[in-house]
N, C-alpha and C positions, 0 to 999 in steps of 0.2 A: 195339208195346209199346215202352213207355219204357227204354231202357236202364240198367241197374244202376248206381249209384254206386260209391264203392270200397268205403265201409263196407258197401253192401249184396252185394257181392261177397264181402267176407271171411264177412259173417254167412250168406249162401248156402252157403259151403263148408262150413262148420260144421254147418248145420242138414241139410245134405244126408249127413254122413257120420251124423249121430244118427239120420237116418231110414232110412239103409239099416241100422244095428245093430240098430233096433226092427223092420225088417221081415225079418230074417235067422232062418232057422229052425235055422241052423249056429252053435250058439255056439262050436264050436272049430274055426274054419278054420285051414287051413294056413298056416303062417308060414316064409317063406324066411330058410334059416339064415345066408345072408351078410347080414341087417340089418346097418346102419350101428351100429359101435360108438362110443360116446362118446368115447373116447381115440384113434379112428383118426384120423389126417392127412387130410384132406382132400384129394383127387389132384385137379390140375390138368387141365382138357379139351385135349382135341386138336382142331386145327382140320381139319376134312374137306374143307372147300370151300364153295362158294356154292351156293345155289338159290334158287328165285324167293320163297321165305318170308325168306331173309337169310342168314346165313352158318351154315353147319353145324358143329357141334361135338359131340364122344363123349366121355361121362364115361366111366370103366371100368366093367367089368359088376359089379364087386363091388358096384355101389350100385344094382342093379335091385333094385325094390320095389313091391310092390302099389300103385297108383294109384286113386281115384275120377274120375271123367271132368272133365279138365281144359281142354277143348275144342280138344284138340291132334287131335282128328280119329280116325276108323278104327274107334269103338266106339260103340254107343247110349245113351243118356245113362242116368244112373242105374244103371249095371251095372259093379260093380266086376270087377277081374281082375287077373291077373299080368301084367306087362307083359313084350313079348318084343322082340327084339332089333329091330326095324324101328319098333315103337311108341315104344321108350325113343330112338332116334336123332330119330325126329318131335317127340317132347314136349321132348326137350332144345333142338331148334332152335325149338321155339314159343316155350319160356321163356325162352332164353339172354339173359344169362349166368348164370342162375339153375338150378337142376336142376330145377324144377317150380314149380307153382302156390303149392304149402303155404310152400315155403323162401321166393320170392317175394313173398308176402304178408306171412309174418312179416318181412323185413328190411325193406319198406315200413312195417310199421305201427311197427318199433322207433324207425323214424329220421324220422318226420313232425315237421317242426318244433313244431308245435302239439297232437300227439299223444303223448306221451312217456310210453314205458315203460321204469320202474327193471329191472333185473336181476330184483328179486323179483316184480315183477308178470308180467314175461315168463315166470319160472319157475310162476309160479299158473295164466297162461293156458294154458301147454303142459300143465301137469298136468290140467287141465280137459278139453283134448282127449282125452290119453291115457286118463283113467279113463271115458270117453266111447264107448271103442273107436276113436279115429278113426284111420286107419291112416299108420303111416311118419312119426309126429311126431318132428321132431328136437329133441334136447336144447338147453339153453341154450347149454352149450359148444360141441356142434357148430354151432348157429347162428352164434355168435359167430367160429369159425374160418372159417365161409364168408363172414361179413361182412369180416374180415380180409383173406380172399384176393380177394375184391373190390374191397375199399378198395385194395390194394396195388396192384391191375389198372389199374382207373379211376377211382380215388378222389382226395382232396385229404390232402396229407401235414401232420400236425402236426410244426412244428419246435420243438425245447427250446431255449432261450436262457439263459445266464447274464447277468442284469442288472449294470449298473456298482455297483449299489447292494448287490449279492449275492444279488439274489432271481431263481429261477428260474421262468420261464414260459413258455408256449408261445404259437407264433404261424401260423395255417394258412398254407397257401404262397400268396402273393400270385399267382406266376406261375401257379399251376394253375388258380387259381378264374378268372383272365382265360382262360386258354386251352379252360376249360367255356364262359364267355360267349360267345365266338367259334363252338364247336361247335356249340352251341344252338340249334334251328330256332325257339325260341319267342323268343330274346331277339336272336340277329344280326340279322336282317331290320331291327329297329327302331335299330339302332347307327348313328350318324352319327361321323364321323371328320375332316371338315374343317370350319372355321369357315365360317360365312353371312354374308355379306354384303347385308341388305337395304333398305341406303339410308335408315335410320332410321323405315321405316315400317311396322314388324312387330317385336315382341319378345314370344317366348315360348317362347323354349328358350336354354340356355345357349352353343350354339354360336353364337346369333344376338348377343350380349352382347359389350361392349367388351374383358372379359377374356380370352375366347377369341381374338377375332378381330383384335383388335391389340395386345394386353399381352404375352401369354404369350411368353417367347423363341424363336426360330425352331427351335432346337434341339430343343425340344421337342414340336413340333406334325409332323403328317404331313409327312414329307420328300418326298415324291416322288406322280407323278401318272403314269398308263400311257394314254398315247396311240396307240391301234392295239398296236403291238409294242414301242414305244418308252417308255422309262422316263426322266421328267426329274427332277430333284433339285433342291432348293433349294441354293444357293451352289456351284452349278456354271453356266457360262455356255453359254448356250442362243441360237438364233439363230430367229428370227420368219420368218412367209414374207413379211414385207417385207425381208429382207436384214438388219435390225438386230439386234447382238448385245446382249443384255441379262443382268442377274444375278438370276435369280430369288431372292426372299427368303422368301416363303411362299406357301401355296396355299389360297385359299377358295374356296367356292360363291356363286353367283347364281341368281336364279330368272328364266328367262327364257321368256314364254310357256307357263308352266306346267311347264317343265324344271329342272331343276339343273343349270347349267353352270359347270363349273370354269374359273376364273380364277389367274394369278399377278400378285404385286406384284413389280416388279422395279425395280432401282435401275441407272442408266445406266451404259455401260461406253465409255470412247473409248481410240482407239487413238494411242498416243504413240511418240515416237520417242526412244530413251535411246542413251549410250555403247555400251553392251552388245547394242543391237538392239531392233527394235521390241518394244512392251509393253503391257498393258490398265492403264488407272487406271479405279477404281470411284466413280463420284461417289454419294457418300451420300445426299443431300438430296432428290433428284427420285425421284419414285417413279412409275410407271409401270404399267398393266396391260393383260395381254395374254389373249385367251382362249386355251382349252387348244387350240382348234379353228385356231389361229394359228399353234401352234408346228411350227416346221419341224424343226430338228438339235435332237439331244440333245448332252451333253457329248462321249462318246466319238467320234460323229460329226465333231461339229467339229473335234476334236483331229486326224483324218484329212483334215479337206477344208479348215480354214480359210486355209491359206497356199497350199496347190497348188492349190486351186480357188478362193476368194475374196481370195487377195493381202491376208490378214488377219493379225494377230500370233498365234502361237499362245496358245490360250485357256489354257494352261496356266502362261504367262507373265504373272500379276498383278503389278505394281509396288508399289501401294498403292491406299489407300482415301481419298478427300479429302471433309472436308466444308466445302462453299463458303459456308454461312453462318459458322462459326466461322474461316474461312481455316486449318484444321489438317488434316494428313494422318497416317497410320498405317501400318503394315505389314497385310496380308490376315490374319487369324489364323484365319476361321472355318473353313477348312479347309486341308488341305495342297494347293495348286494342282497339283501334279503329280498327285495320287492322286483327286482331286474330292472329293464328299461320302463319308465313311466307310459309312454306311450301304448305300450301293451294293455294295461289297465284302461287307459282312457277308449283305445280303438272297440274295445267289447267284441273281441274277435273278428274285427273287418280290417282290412288294409289301411295303412298310411302311406301318404304319398307326398313328396316336397314339390312344392310350386313357387319357383324361383322366378323373380320379375325384372325387368327392366324399369325402371323409373326415371322419367322424364317431367322436367321443370322449364320454362320459359315464358316470357312474357309476349303478349300480342295486343294490337290495339282493338277494343271493342268497338271502332267506328268505322262507316265504309268511306269518310271523308278523311283529308291528312290531317286532320286534328287528332292527336295523340290521346287516345286513353287507355292505358296502361292496365291490362288484365294478366296476372300472375297465374299460369294454370298447370297443374301435374294433371301427367298422364302415364300410363303404365300399359305395359303388355306382356305376354308371358314370354319368357326366357326357353321354355321348352319346348316353343314352335319351331318347325325348320326356316331357314332364313326365307323361302320364299312365299312362307304364310305370315312371316313376322310383318313384313313392311305392306303389308293391305290394311288399308283403312278399317276394314271390318275387323280387325282383331287389335286396335287401339281403342284404350279406354279412358275415359274422363274420368277424374276422381273429384277435383276443385278447383274453384276458381275465384278471383278476387280484384276489384280495381281498388281496394284501400288497404287490405292485409298484405304484409309483406310475404315473401315465399318461405320464410322461415317459421312464421307465426302459423301459416295452414298447414306447415308440414309435420307442427305438432298434433294436429288432427288427425293426421294420414297415420302418422306413426304410431298415436294412440291406438288405432285399429290394428295396424299391421302388429304391436306387441300382444294385444288381446286374442288375435288368432292365433298368434305363435305359441302362446301358454296353454289355449285349450284346443285348438284345431278348427277345422271349418269341417262341418259336415255337409257330404254333397253327394248328389245321384251321378252316378258314374254310367254313362249311356252305353259306354261299350263292355263294359264288365255287369253292367245291370245289377248292380247292388253298390250300396251306401259305402264311402270311403271316408276317412279322415283326412284332409287337405292340411300341410303344416306351411304355410308362404314365406317365402323370406325375398331379400333384396340382392339381385346379382352385381347391378352397378346404377349409379345415379347419371344419368344424360344431362346434355344441355352444351349451351354455348360456353365460351371459356368466363364470364364474367358470373354465370349461373353457377357454374363448377367450383369456382374461386370461394363464392357464399358459401355454396355448401360444406367448403372445407374449410371455413373460418380462416380465408386467405385473404389479403388486403385487395388484391387486384394486379390486373396488369402493367398497370402505372408505377406501381411500387418499386423499390430496389430491389428486393426480393420477390420477385414478379411470377414465379413458378410456383404451383400450388404441390407440385408432386415431388420438388426436391428442393434444395437449397442453393441453387444456381444464383449468382448474383451479378445484377446489371449495373449502369451508372446511376451515381448518386443523382436524387432528384431534388429539386428543388420546391415542389410542389406540395401543397396539405396533403399529408398523408392519408388523410380523410377522403380525398378527391379522388372518386372512382370514376371518371368522365372517361372517354374512350376515343381523345384524337387520335392515337397511335394506331388503333385500329381502322379508323378511317381513311387515314391518309396514305395515297399508294405511289407518290413517286418521291424518291430519294433525291430529286433536284430540288424540290422546294421544301421537304421537311428533314432537317440534320436530325433531329429527336423528336419524340412528343413531349420531352420536357422542356425545350427550348420554347415549343411553341405553349407551352404554359406560363413560362417566365416571362414570354414577351406580353401575353394579354392580360400578367399581373403587374407588367410595369417591373419586373424585378432587375437586379444588377447583372452583368453579363455574367456567366460561369468561365472560371478559369480553364483551359483549354485541358484534354485528358492527357497525359504522358502517353509517350509510344508504349512503353511497359506495361502501365492498367489496360492501355488499348489492346494489347498481345492478349494480356491474361483473361479480360472479358469476352474477347471473342473465342479464344479456347475453350471457354467455360461453356459458350455455347454449345459448340460441336459434341456433347458429350453430356449424359445424365449427371448431375451431382448427387451428393449424400441424400437418401431418400426421408421426408417426412413422414410423420407417423401420428396416429391418433392420441396415442398417451402423451409424447411431450406437446401436443397443441393443447391438449385439455388440462394440463399442468400448468401452462403458461396462461391460460383463462381463467383457471383457478387465482393465480398471482394476481392477475389484474383485478378480480374482486377483492381479494384481498388488500391491495394497494387503495382501491376506492373506497374500504370501510375508515380512512382517515382522510379528512379535510384536506384540500391543497393539493392532490393529487393529480391532476386532471392533465398537466403537463409532463409529469412520468409517466402515466399512462400509454400519452399519444407517442412519446418517444420510444416506448415499449414496443409498439405496434410497428413504427418505423422500423426498429431495431429486429425484429422477429418475422415481419410480414403474416403476423397473426393477429386478425379481425373478426371476432362475431357481431356481425349487425346485430343479430336480437340482443344480445348482450349491452352490445352499445347502448341501445335504448334506455335499458333499466341505468345503465351507469350516468346517463345525460340525467336521470330522473334522480339520483344521489346527487349530482353534481349542484343540481339547480336546489337541490333542498337547503342548503345552506348560504345559497349567495349573499340573501340579504341579511344575515345574521353575524353578529358582533361577537368578538371574542371567541377564545378556543371552546371553552366549554358549551357553551351555546352552540355552535357548529357542530360538534361531536353529539350533542345531543339530539338536533333536528336530522342529523345524518342517520342515527341509530333509530330514530322513527321512521326515515324513508325505508331505511332496510329491512324493520319488522313489516313495513306494507307489501313489501316485493312478492310476487308469486312463487310457489315452489321450484318452480324449474325456469332460470332464468339463462340459459346458454340454448344455444343450437340445438334443436330436437335430434338432428342427425347424428349427434353422438351416441344417441340410446337405440341405434340401429346396431345390435352387438354383432350381427356377422359382417358389418361393413366398417371399411377403412375410408374416409371420402378424399383424403391424399391419395389413395394409390387405385382407388376403386371409384374414379372417375374417368374414364379411358377419354385420349384424344380425340376431339370431335372433328372430324375430319373436311364437314363441308365447310365449318367457318376457317379451319387453321388450313387446309390447302385449296379447295377452289374458291371460296371466299377471302382467302387470305392470299398465298402464294401466287396463284394465277390472277388475281384481280390487283395485288398490287403490280406487277410484271405487266400488265397489261394497261392499266392505270399510267404508268411511268412510260409507256411506249408509247400510247396514243396523246396523252395530255403533258409528257415531259420531252421524250425525244424527237417527237413527229410535231411539236407545237410551232405554229406558224410555218408549217411545210405540207401546204394544199395539195400539190402535186404527189407527194409522197403518200399523204392520206387517200387519194383517189386512187392510185396504186395498190394500196392495200385494200381499199373496197371492193374493186376489181377483183383481185387475187382469191378473197373470201368467197366473194359471188360465185366465182367460176371453178370452185375446190369440186371436186368429185367426193364425195362422202357416204358412197356405197360401201356397206359391212360396218359403219359405226353404230346402225341404228338411231340416225337421227335426220332429221328434215336437212333440205338446203339451207345453206346459210345464207342470212342476208347480211351483205358485208357492209350496209350503209347502217343498218341499226347495230351492230357489233363496234364500229368506230365512230358516229356520230354521237351515240348514248353510251359512250365507255365509262361514264360514272356510275350508270344508272341499271346495271346489267344484275342478272340473277345467276343462281348456281347451276342452271340449266346452260345459259349461255358460256359460262366459264368452262364447263365439261365439255362443250365443242371447241373451245380456242385452247384448251391444253392438249387436244389431240392432233390441231391442224397448226398452231403457230410455227413449226419450223420449217413448214413448207411455203410460208407467205412472208416472213420476215428476213431472210437470210441474207439480204444484200440493204437493208435498212438500220441495221445497229452494227456495234462492234463487235468482234469476233468474241470476247469476252463475254458479253451480254449474250450473245447468239447461243454459248455453250451451256450459258446458265439457264435458257430455254430448253435447249435438247435436254439437258439434265433432268428439268422438271416434268418435261413433257414423257421423258422415260420411267420417271418416277410414279406418276400417278396412277398408270395402269398396275402396277405392282401394289399400290395402297389400297386398290378397289376390288383386287382379284377376290373372287368369291370363294374359290375352292382352291385349297393349298396340298398340296402332295408332298411329301419329304418336307416337314414343319422345320428341322433345324437348318436345311439347306436354304429354303424361302427367307427363313428370318436372317440368315448369312448375308444374302442375296441384296433383300429388304436395305438390311445396315449399312451396306458399302453404296448401294443408290442413295439412301440419305446422305451419308459422308460426303458423295461425289457432289451432289446437287449443293449442300452448303458451302462446299470448298470452292465449287465454279460461281457460285453466288460471292463468295468472298473475295476471288480473284477479280469478280466485276468490281464490287466496292463493298465495303465491311459497314458502310452505313444502313444496310438492310440490317444488320445485326443490332441495331437499336428499338428491334420489332421483336417483342416475345415470341411470336409464332414460330422465327425460326428457331429455338430453343426447343419448343415443345414439342416439334416432331419428332425430338431424337426418342421420346417415351415412347413412340408408338409401338417400334418393335417389340418392346415387353409387353405393352397392351394386346397386340395381337396374340401372343402366345398365352395370354391368362384368359382373354377374353373371347378370342376367335378374329375371322377376319373382320375387315373393319367396318363392312357393311351391315355387320349386325348391330354394332353401334354408333353407327350413322344416323343423323337426325332428320334426312330428308323426309320419309314419314311423318314425323310429327311436326314438323314445320308445316307442312302443308295440312295437317289436322288442325291449323292456327285457323285455316279458313271457313273451317266448320263452327268454330268457337266463337268467331265474328258474325257469322250469321246468326248463331241463337242471341247473341247482345242483341243485333240490330234488330231481330223481330221479338223484342220485349220492350215492354214500358221504361226500362233502366232503373226503375225504383229498388227492385233489390236484384242487382245483376247475380251474385254467387249463388243466390237461392232460386233464382229463375232458370238459370244457366245449367245449373244441376239437376233440376229435374225435368228440364228439358233433355238431356242425356240420358236421364233415367229411365224416360219415356221412351227414347231411340233403342237402349239397350233391352228394353222388354220386347219391344217390336222386333228388333234383332233376332231374339231367342226364342218367339213366336214362331215366326215365319221362317227360322232354320229346323223348325221341327225338334226345338228343346223340349225336355222334360221339365213339368213344375208341378208344384202340390198347391193345386188351388184351394184356396181360404172361401170356403162357402160362410163363413159366420160372421164376416165383417159387413157391413151395410154402408154402401157409398155417403160420404157427406160433404159437404161445401162449405167454404170457408165466407166470410162476409162479403169478399169481392166475387165470390162466384166462380174463384179457382179451384183445382183440387187440394183439398186439404192433406198435407204432409208435414210430419212433425216426428219430433223424438218420442213421441208415445207410439206411433206407428210400430216402434220395432217389438214393444210388447203385444201387440194386436196381431200379431203373425202367429201362425200355429206353428208348435215344435217340430222338428225335423221329424219326419217318417221314415221308419224302417220298412215299410211296407210297399213293397212294389205295386198293389193295388192304387196306391194312392198318388202315384206318379203317373202322369196325362201329356198328352201334347194336343198341339190345335187339330180339329175337324179337316177332312179334306178341301174343303173351301177354301181358307186362308193357303194353303199349301200350293191351291192351283194357280194361285195368282204369280207366285213364282215359277211354277215348272221345274223343270230338272235343268233349267239355265238353258234350253232349247234354243236361246234366242243369238247363242253363240255360231248357229249354223250361217250367221250373216258374212261370219269373217270365213268361210270358206272362200270367198272370191278370190283371196290370198293365194291360196292353192294354184298350182299349175292349170294353164288350162291346154287344149290341143286342138289349134286351129289350123294346123297344115294337114294337107290331105295324105294318108296313106302311101308310102313309097316304100319298095323294096329296100333291103338295108345297103345293096349296091350302089344306089342313086343317093346315098346318106353319106355324111363327112364321117361317118364311123366306118362303114365300108369301106371307104378309099384309103382311112388310116390303118386300118385293120382288118387285112384282106381274108387273114387266117377265120375269120368269122362266119364268111359270105358262104361256104360249104355246108356248116351246122345250120344257119338259118335260111336258107335260100328259098324255102316255102312259106316264110312268115312276111308279113309287112307291118311298117312301122310308124308311128307318126311321130313327130318332132315336138316338143314342148317349149313354148317361150320361159317359163316359171317352174320351179319345185322350191317347197318349203321344207326345211331342212329339220331335224330333230329338236333345234334350238329355237326355233320359230324364223331363223333367217331366211327370207325369200333369196333365192340364186338364179341367175339368168345366165345366159351364154353371154362368155366374156370375162364372169367374174371369175376372181383369183378366190380358192380355196383350200381349206386345210383337211386333210384325209388322213383317214385311218389305215394303218398299214396291216399288212398281214403278218408284220411281226408284233408280238404284243406290247404295247405301250409305246409303239413308236408312230409317228406320222409325217406326211410329205406335202409338200406344197406344188400345187398344180393350178392351172386354168381350164374353166369350163368351155368345152369348144361345141358341145352339142347335148340337149337333153331329149332323150326320146324314149317312149314305151310303144310294145307290142300290140299290134290291134286284136282287140277280143279277150284281153287280160282283164282281169278284175281292177288294175291299176289305170287302165284305159277307159273303163267304164265309169271309173271315179272322176277322170280326168287328170291325173296324176303322172308325173314321170316316174320313170322306172329304173332308168340308167341315165350314166353319165359320160360320156367322152371326155378326158382329161388329157392336156397335154402337160406333163411333169415338169417341172422347175427347179431350180435350185435356190437357196437364198443362204449363202456361205461369203459371197463378197461383200467386204464393207464399203458403206456409200460416203466414204470420207467423212465431210463435216456433218452431215446427217445424222452420225450415231446408229443408224441404221443398216440393214443388209439391202442389197439389189434383188430383183425377182429375175434371174437368169433363166429363161424358156429353153427347154432341150428340144432335141427332133425325135421326142418318145413319146407316145400317147398310150393310154390303156384306158378299158371300159370297167366302170366300178359300178356298184349300186349306189344309188342316190343315199340308202341309209348309212353309207360309210362316209359320208362329207358332213366333215363337222361343224364348219363354221366359214363365212364367207370372209375375206380381207381385205382391208381398205388399203389400195396401192396409190401412190402418187408418181408423180412426173419428177424427175431431178431438174426443178428450173433452175437451178441455181447454177448447174454445170451446163446447161444449154442457153441459157440467160434468155427464158421465154419472157416474151412481153405482152402489153396489152394491145395487140395490134388488129385483132378481129374486133368487130361489131354482132351485137345483138339485139333485136327490136325489144323496146319497154313495152311492158302491158300495165295498164292500169285499170281497176275495178273490172280485173279478168277478159280485158280487151288489148288490141294490139293498137299502139297508139301511134306509129309512124315515125316515133323519135328513137335514136339507137344508143347505145351505151357499149362502151368498150369491154371486152373479154379477151384472156388470155389464150394466146394461140400457142402449143406447144410445139417446140421443135425437133428434128431427129426424128428416127424410125418409130414407129408406133410401139413396138413389142420391146423397145429398146430403153434402158435407162428407167426402169421403172422401180419405184422403192417401196417396200413392205413397211408401212407405218406400224411400227411397234408402239406407238404411243394410243393405239386403240385400246378403249377400255372394254367395249364389248368383246368379250370371248377372250380376253389378255391371257387368260390360263392354257390356251392352245398354242399361244403366239411365243411363250415364255421359250421354249426351246431356239428360236431363231432370235433371241436378243444377241447381240454382240457383245463381249465383255467392255466395262465401262474402263475409261483411262485411270490408270494407276495415277494418284495426286500426292505430292509431297506436302503434309499439313504443315510443318514448321515453314518452308519457304514461303508458299503461300499466304499464311496469315503473316508473316515477318512483312512482305513484298507489300502486300495491300493494306496494312497499319501505316506502314511508313510513307506510302501514296496518299494516303488519308492524312494523316498528321502535316504532310508538306502542304497539302490542299488547305487545310483548316487553319495553319500558320499564314499561306499567303491571304486566305480571304480575310483574316484577323487583321494584317497589315493594311491590306486595300481598303477596308472599312474604317480604320485609324487614317487612313490620308485622306480619306473623304470626307469623315468628322474636321478635320484638321482644316482642309479646303474651304469647308463651308463657315468655319470659323474664322477663318482671312476676308472672306467675302463680306462678312459681317462687319468686322472692323474697318476696312476700306473707305467705305462710305463715311464712316463717322470720321476718319482723319481728314477728308475733302473738306468734311463742314465746318471743321477748326481753322482750315487754311483759308476758308471765304471769311471767317470772321477776323483776319488779320493776324492769326498766331501761326507760328508754326510747329513743326513736329516736335522739335526739340524743344520749343519752349513750352508746349502742352505735356 
């Protein structure tokens, strides 16, 4: 029998109680006088010891009550009875740390992230149970007190902060969240703590990218490795088995023969003689690598034996660090030479592990209605997780939110926790090593949309003249207020109606017309868009921010500071709030001395920290460590712009063309793309309201549906974009340098095709921001690692928490709700926790769970005793089972509905007669579907990429038949074993599509289904055959045929000819890369010059037309006036 899901378990519990009540003849059953009172304080359990089922605890006898069969054993099912003492203890062991099943399931129901219960809903649910005579139903107040006790014992604290702007907000304890990750058996096995050097041959995880491997400062990486019983730390001299003393600077791993091997990067150490005796000189420039297997003596051992055994200077006597290239020397400051690495002392003989984080911030509405209720939220996830785990909602953690505190004010509390953890480390229980470890957290990158990342980087925003947060690229001069951070350019989607965002702002504010941009200036601006500019850095930004404050210390400098922000593009929104306070302090004062005195008083009242707290993250440069966010730049950027320009601009007032576009989209074959059939009407009618998922589909199919609706230059830009998107989202990169070179060429090709179409697109900053993506992939890994789709989806969970609260204290209530969810997640995952038995649950005056800063001191100190760390009982774990509900998905696998036949009667026997003699005695069944190793469903007729016999090579083929031998294990499990393939070639270019044709050959082969790597989307060359909407299909409404028909595309020509491999396919783009045709080489100077000349001529013509229209309007106004004078008997000359 299939195991119950969690929801089915809850339903079964309630239904069982109702059934027992209906079957009972005794309407007045005895009730225990000691039933739980709503106002009673919930006593803490007492630990009795360990048993085979886990930790034994005993709740006080006053809590004994009647139970329905809970699976604790000892009684027949469906029989309700009074709990005896031995059953009581067994039951509580079974459901530890809860009392019983109903308290456990209610707690889980209340705190599932996407199954949110408000207190009123919970009260109604409990009322339903009570009126149906379900026994021992706790009250809402009682359940909240239990939740409080469990939360304070093994949960996450929500800590209150008073921000520098005066706002109160709550931050969930980062160190406790990280501690739970280390103790969670569903998370910890996937975590990596060391960077990995793949030699540039592979890039699919953050640990393999340059940021973690080469750039992060040594002090924020894992500082030690353990070889046998010895601990080796960075910045401590060690000796290799060759007798050479070196200074290790960082540890990393390298794959050798399928095994991960630890290595050290070391600086040379030279023994020298000085006036005070022998000492060591560290030579910085030369870097050597040494395997952990070749390490001989660590620092403590070397201190004891260096002079006595080896005749070497004492390793604690380090004189200097020398840079041979620069010819400079400096003192050794990484550690105290006498004490060695400080983490050795802090660790107390235990391991120290680095824990880098992806940190994300964004705004979302706390309302279900359209009324905007902005909540800025901060989320984190572990950067050491592999890609497939990183994107799961399960691994995203909430830190803080507020609808009044701005993001940078809340980040102050987050960074305070981060720095405290970096100073002393975080003690956690490692459930894999089964021992305590000390964790060193850090921030690998800051994620968010473009405005949020600009705010992180103290950048003025996308509407400024210096619009790029990464470099000093310059756009057009703006007329708008430099402090205006509106987003008109980001929302505009058509070049036909949007000359530039700044012109829109100017019109809105009624400003004078701006002089036309000269051709030379426009050429310079467009060329600057096509390449990265001089990089920004945190030091120069910090200096500029300090200069703002220095200027503000003198009255009357507000305009000067504003102009500085415009000139540099540097703006700290947090500092600006404090500067405004200074400007207002002397607003009503007369005389310079009075103003200066008032200003001095205002400065004295300022908090200690007045600037962006991001600058206090020492391992981070917000300019360079805010990678390009591909969701908003590519899908909600380029694809959205182009699609809205097509539908709302180029096809405006062209109803027939739109209907044809709808028909083509609805008729398109989407097999292999991993998406549902397209709804053309939705994609066209609601072009201005589509989501990232819609634009993801459009990017993969656009070249096949718009080929005769746009100009050739516009179509070339669409094709270039469709070719680019799969490369951007490629999750696995082999031969990194080759891939990045190809990506750069495709980005340049796309930008040049766009410029050839119209340079008006280069008024939008995203057409420059994309050029930084190549470097960001090299530094952080494939773009999917720092894409924000999963975080954006998490906004729905935050919104639900807000909606199901009374909204009187949103930051506190939402933080506590997520803290409770973290506890449920950890407990039901089988995570280890140190149960605190010394705390009595309390409630606040409003009956909610008490949770404040004092709870931090009420927790027990971290225990190094294994016996103190526990997991939940078997009862809670049985609610989630072993994910056996995934058996429901077995329906996706292949089925064998055909009767068994000899091979000679199948297509395989006819195409490959050489197999008949070998398999003459066997019978086979044909299958209609097979599931490939990547999860793709594969059917006869699908095109696939197949693993070749030659290592590292593939070929393209069409599946003609799927079969499995009768009596085999695969036949019993109804799965296909082999596939008959018709081999194809993919080398002939398909003209304007920029993609290859699929040319089927008269050659077949039989391969194992395991060798089929992925399915491929193939489209008909409709542009060549001029396929039209000449067919019809019956419409369905409410899943019923209506009798009405709608047009559909009918393909012309032979069915097997002129099929095109869709290299715009994003799913499995890695396998399609060898079949990509080389992009056309375009001449940058020629394209930019021609495009700019065309744009300048167009602007001059438009300005002249506008002036002529204005003049004609003036003339029409004056003519009636002249006629009026004539009627009065005067002549024009006389007038």
